N, C-alpha and C positions, 0 to 999 in steps of 0.2 A: 253672726259676722262680727262683733265690736268687739267681742271678747277674743275672737280668734285673731282680728288685727292687734288689740293688744298684746298677746300672748306672743305676737311675731317681734313687736317693738322691743319687748322685753329680751326676747331671744337674742334681736342683734344687740342692743345696750350690754348684754351677759357674753356675748362674743367679743366686743370691742374690748370690754374690760379683761377678758379672758376670765371671768368668774365661772366660765362651765369649764375652766380646766385649773381643777385646783391642785395639782400637782405645782405649778409654777407658783400658787399664794403660799403654798405650806412652803416650798423651800426659802422662801424670805422670811416666814415667819418661826422657823426653826431658827435660826440665829439668834433672834429675837428671845426664846426661850431658854436659850443657853443662857442669854446674860443676866436674866430675870433670876433664874435660878443657881448663878453664881454669886449674885450680890451678899457681898458680908452680913447686912444685919438681920434681913429675913428673907423669907420666900414670899412672894408677891403675892399679893390677895386677889381673889376673886375682881374685883373691880379692876383692877390694874391690868389683869391680863386681859378683861374685856376691853379696856381701853386700847391696848397694842393689837389685839386682833381686829378691831372694826379699823385702826389705823393702820395696819399692813394693809387691810382689803383696800383701804382710799389710795393709799400709795402705790401701789403694785398696779391697781386700776388707771391712775391718772397715768403711771411710766407707759403703759401698754397705748394710751391714748396719745400721748406724746410718740411715740413709737411710731404708730400708725400714721400720725399727720406727715413726719418727716419721711417714712418711709412707702408711702402711697403707692409714686411710681413703682420703685424698686420691687414692692410688695407684688404686684400685676405681673412680673416678670419672673416669678419663683413660685414652683409649683406648691410648695409648704405653705406659702402665703396669700396664694392668687384669690382667695375665696374668704378672704377677711373683710370686715362690712365696708372698710375703705376704701380697700384696693377693689370691690366688688358693686362699686356705690350703690350698696345698700344703705349708707347713711352719708348725708353733707359733711362737706370739712367743715362749714361751719356750726351745724349742729356737734359735731365732735370738739371744737373751740369751746363750745358753750359746756360743755362735758366735763372737758379738761378745767376750765374755769371755776365750775362749780363743786369739784372735787378739790380743789387747792382751796376752795374757800373753808368746805367739810374739813378738810385737813388741819387747817389754822384753828379753826373754833374746839375740835379736837383736843388739840397740843393747848389750847388754852384752858381747856377744864381738868388737865392733869393736875395732880395734888402741888401746893403753894412753893414746896420748898426744890423740887426739882423743873416748875415750869417754866422761868426764864431761860434755863439751861436749854432744855428741851427745846425751848422755841428759838433759840438762836442757832442751835445746830440744824433746826428744820430748815430755817433762814439760808445755812448753809448747802443742805442738801438738795435743795429745789430745784436751782439751776443746775447743777450737775445732774438730777433725773431729767430734767427737761433739754439738756444739750446732748445726753449722752446718743439719743438715735442719731446724731449728726456724726459722730466721731468715726463710724466706718470710712466715712469719707477724707477724712485730713489725719486719723493717726492708724499705725499699723496693728496696735493691739486696743481694740476698741471694749475688748473684754476687761482689759484692766479697770478701764472707768466705770464698768458695769459694777467692779467689785468692789470700787470706792464707795459707789452709791449703796451696796449692799452692805456694807460697813457700818452706814448708820443704822441699820436696821438693830446694830448690837449696841451703839453709842448712847442710841435716844432713850432705849427703854432703861440701860442703866442710869442714867442721868434722871430720869423722872420717878425711879424707885429711890434713886440715894441721893440726889442733890449735888452730885460732884461725878467727875470722870477722872478723879486720879486714884487709879487703880492698876496693879501690875497682871492682874487678874484680868479685866478688861481688856490692856494691852493686847495679852496673847489669845483672848477671846475674839479681839477685832481682826488680830492677824490671821486667827485660824477659817475664819468667815472670808478674809481678803481672799485667799488661796484655795479654799475649797470653790469659792464661786467660779474664780478666774479657772480651774481645775472643768467643773462641770459644766461650765458655759464655751470652753474650747470645745469639748465634745459636741455639744449641742450643734455650735458652729460648722463643724463636718457635715451635718446634713444637709446647709447651703453651700458648702465650698465649691461646687462645679460652677453656680450661678453665681457666688460672689467674683469668682475669677472673669467670667463672660462678661459680669456688668460692668467690673472693674473698682469694687468697693475692699475694703481691707477687712481680715478679723484674724484671730491668732492661728484659727485654722490653716488657711491660708499662708500667713508669714512667717509660721514656725516650720512650715513643711515638714521634711524629715524629723526634726526634733519635738514635733507634736506630743508622740507617744512617751517619750522622756520626761517632757515638761508636766504631762497631766499627772504622771507617777510622782513626780517630785512634790507637784501640789498637794496631792493627796496625802502623802506621809509627813509633810509640814504641817497640814492640817490637822493630821492623827497628833502629831508631837506635842503644838501647841496645846490641842485642847486637853493633851493626860499634863501637860504642865499646871494648868487651872486646877484641873482635878486633884494633882497634888499638892499646890498651894492651899486651896481648900479642904485639904485633909477628907477627901471623900471615902468612904468606908468600901471593902474591898468588893462589895458586889458590883461597882461600877467597872473594875478592871477586866473581867471576861468579857463584859460587854464592850470595852473601848477596844480590848482585842479583837474580837471576830469583825464588829464593825471597819476597821483598819484593813483586814485581810480581806474583806468584801469588796472595799472600794479598789483595792489593788488587783482582784481578779477580774472586776468587772472589763477594767481596761482591755483585757487581754481577748475579750471577746470582740472588742470593734477593730482591733489591729492583727495585722495588717488590713487597711481600709478594700473594703471589696462593696459590692451592692449589696449583698447578703449582711455587711457589717454594717452598714448606713441604718437599715430598719430597725438594726437595734439601739441606736442612742434613744431614741424615744425611752425604750428599757431604762435604759443608762439613769436616764435625768429621774425617770419614776424612783428608779432603786436608789438612788444617791437622798429624795427625801426621805425613804425609809432608814436607811442609815443614819442620817442627822436625825431622825425620830428617836432611835434606839440610842444615841448619844444623851439626847435629850430625858430621855425616859432614865438613864443612868443617871444623868445630873440629878434627876428629881428623887428617886428612891433610895438615892448614896449619899443626898444631904445632910 
């Protein structure tokens, strides 16, 4: 009985942190991998990769907890989110706050354990990122394009690993990698927002899927085109070997092709949004593989 109760609590915790849904964690960690394998000095050590992996899990977890605290009442009105632990009252708000504080503390100490040459810079960037991560879930109440704020948050997954590995952020490659991540995130999260578009309109909250209206498809296509273009610039500057380019060409084509499965919007296309989100993690992972084997 005790074991069953413990397993139930662990499952609820994993649901709260979304650790039971690996796609969302992967799609955050992949740009961090882009950054680490584009750094000029050397490929990252196993030690550094492990630190970034744990950091990504902690930060994505605290972002999800913050999101559910902000959106408890809204989540209860949306089919996709009504069974989340806070919305379904499987866990108290007080407990969620304690978990959030614990994750912030763990993230802080993990940053302190980074190599000395990049520690202070990484810590400074983390302090800039934290307020954005915590207020992002509120953005749908006061900003027409909350996905843009999420994109900025996602951008730190590129900048902080680079700073930790290099000890600086003075790089044109980093700039283009950051821009690729910003546009990629805005694109796939706009697609993700399509799933809740009907509910967002009913409740009266914002999303790029709502406010872009008839321009949604075109905007996502442009975002993915810019993502592929900026990653190509990174590869060109780093003089990656030929093997990268077929991978880049195929993933860029598949990104664009996937958009056509969703539009024009219909009940059938909405069902494909989850597949689109998963596919983006695959395409991003293929680009990362290209960076690894071609560097």
